[in-house]
C-alpha positions in Angstrom: 0.0 0.0 0.0 1.1 3.5 -0.8 2.4 5.3 2.3 -0.4 6.6 4.4 0.6 10.2 3.9 -1.3 12.7 5.6 -4.2 11.0 7.2 -1.7 10.1 9.8 1.6 10.1 8.0 2.3 6.9 9.7 5.3 5.9 7.6 6.7 9.4 6.8 8.4 8.1 3.7 8.6 9.6 0.3 5.8 8.4 -2.0 6.6 6.4 -5.1 7.2 8.4 -8.3 4.3 10.0 -10.0 3.0 8.4 -13.2 4.6 9.9 -16.2 8.0 10.3 -14.7 11.2 8.8 -16.1 14.9 9.3 -15.5 14.2 11.8 -12.8 12.5 14.2 -15.2 8.9 14.7 -14.4 6.6 15.0 -17.4 3.7 17.2 -16.2 0.4 17.2 -18.1 -0.9 20.5 -19.2 -3.8 20.3 -16.8 -3.4 18.6 -13.4 -6.6 17.4 -11.7 -7.2 18.7 -8.2 -6.8 15.2 -6.7 -3.4 14.9 -8.5 -2.4 18.4 -7.2 -3.3 17.2 -3.7 -1.2 14.1 -4.2 1.8 16.2 -5.3 1.5 18.5 -2.4 1.2 15.6 0.0 4.3 14.0 -1.4 6.3 17.2 -0.9 4.9 17.7 2.7 5.5 14.1 3.7 9.2 14.6 3.1 9.1 17.5 5.5 7.3 15.5 8.2 10.0 12.8 7.8 12.6 15.4 8.5 10.7 16.7 11.5 10.1 20.1 9.9 6.3 19.8 10.1 3.8 18.0 12.3 1.0 15.8 10.9 -1.5 18.5 11.9 0.4 21.2 10.1 0.3 19.1 7.0 -3.4 18.4 7.4 -4.1 22.1 7.7 -2.1 22.9 4.6 -3.8 20.2 2.6 -7.2 21.3 3.9 -6.5 24.9 2.7 -5.4 23.6 -0.7 -8.5 21.4 -1.1 -10.8 24.4 -0.4 -8.7 26.6 -2.8 -8.9 24.0 -5.6 -12.5 22.9 -5.4 -14.3 24.5 -2.5 -16.1 22.7 0.2 -18.6 19.8 -0.1 -20.1 17.4 2.3 -18.1 14.3 1.3 -14.7 16.0 1.3 -15.6 17.9 4.5 -16.4 14.6 6.3 -13.3 12.8 5.0 -11.0 15.7 5.8 -12.5 16.1 9.3 -11.5 12.5 10.1 -8.2 12.9 8.4 -7.4 16.0 10.6 -8.6 14.3 13.7 -6.4 11.3 13.0 -3.4 13.7 12.5 -4.1 15.2 15.9 -4.3 11.8 17.6 -1.1 10.6 15.8 0.8 13.7 16.8 -0.4 13.2 20.4 0.7 9.6 20.4 -2.8 8.4 21.0 -3.0 6.0 18.1 -0.4 4.3 15.9 -0.1 4.2 12.2 -2.0 0.9 11.8 -5.0 2.2 13.7 -4.9 5.5 11.8 -4.9 3.6 8.5 -7.7 1.4 9.7 -9.9 4.4 10.7 -9.3 6.2 7.4 -10.0 3.1 5.3 -13.3 2.5 7.1 -14.4 6.1 6.4 -13.5 5.8 2.8 -15.3 2.5 2.5 -18.4 4.1 4.0 -18.4 6.8 1.3 -17.8 4.2 -1.4 -21.0 2.4 -0.2 -23.0 5.6 0.2 -22.0 7.2 -3.1 -24.5 5.3 -5.3 -27.4 6.3 -3.1 -26.3 9.9 -2.4 -29.0 12.2 -3.7 -26.8 15.3 -3.9 -23.3 14.3 -5.1 -20.6 16.9 -5.2 -19.2 17.6 -8.6 -15.6 17.2 -7.6 -14.8 15.4 -4.3 -11.1 15.9 -4.9 -9.8 15.2 -1.4 -11.8 12.0 -1.1 -10.6 11.0 -4.6 -7.0 11.7 -3.5 -7.4 9.6 -0.4 -9.0 6.7 -2.3 -6.2 6.7 -4.8 -3.6 6.8 -1.9 -5.2 3.7 -0.4 -5.5 1.9 -3.7 -9.3 1.8 -3.3 -11.7 2.2 -6.2 -12.8 5.6 -7.3 -16.3 6.9 -6.3 -18.9 5.5 -8.6 -16.9 2.5 -9.8 
């Protein structure tokens, strides 16, 4: 599984290279999706957590601000992000370990995967949730 970056940053390792990179030179598409932009930012911030420059909560706050800037707020992303930040607080406080943090986040993502088909008012672009689903190698919403 890809490093559980910011939901708890339990591993604090650098994420694997982005798709479309080779020989150390990144090929960036002309338009980057909001969820990909979140992934890129998370990758950069995870390296800073590993060095002790940032706390998990600081990273969560930065990703939260970026998600609102990119796509605004919506009920799905707000819920997933709220848990993500709560997990970061608990991880920084030493109240839960990485495995428990991962379990909690995966449970919430699974709940949204199950609710999505019945959701009456779906957000147009749940970028943060899409980013987290990709991070956990889970199916995209609606698949």
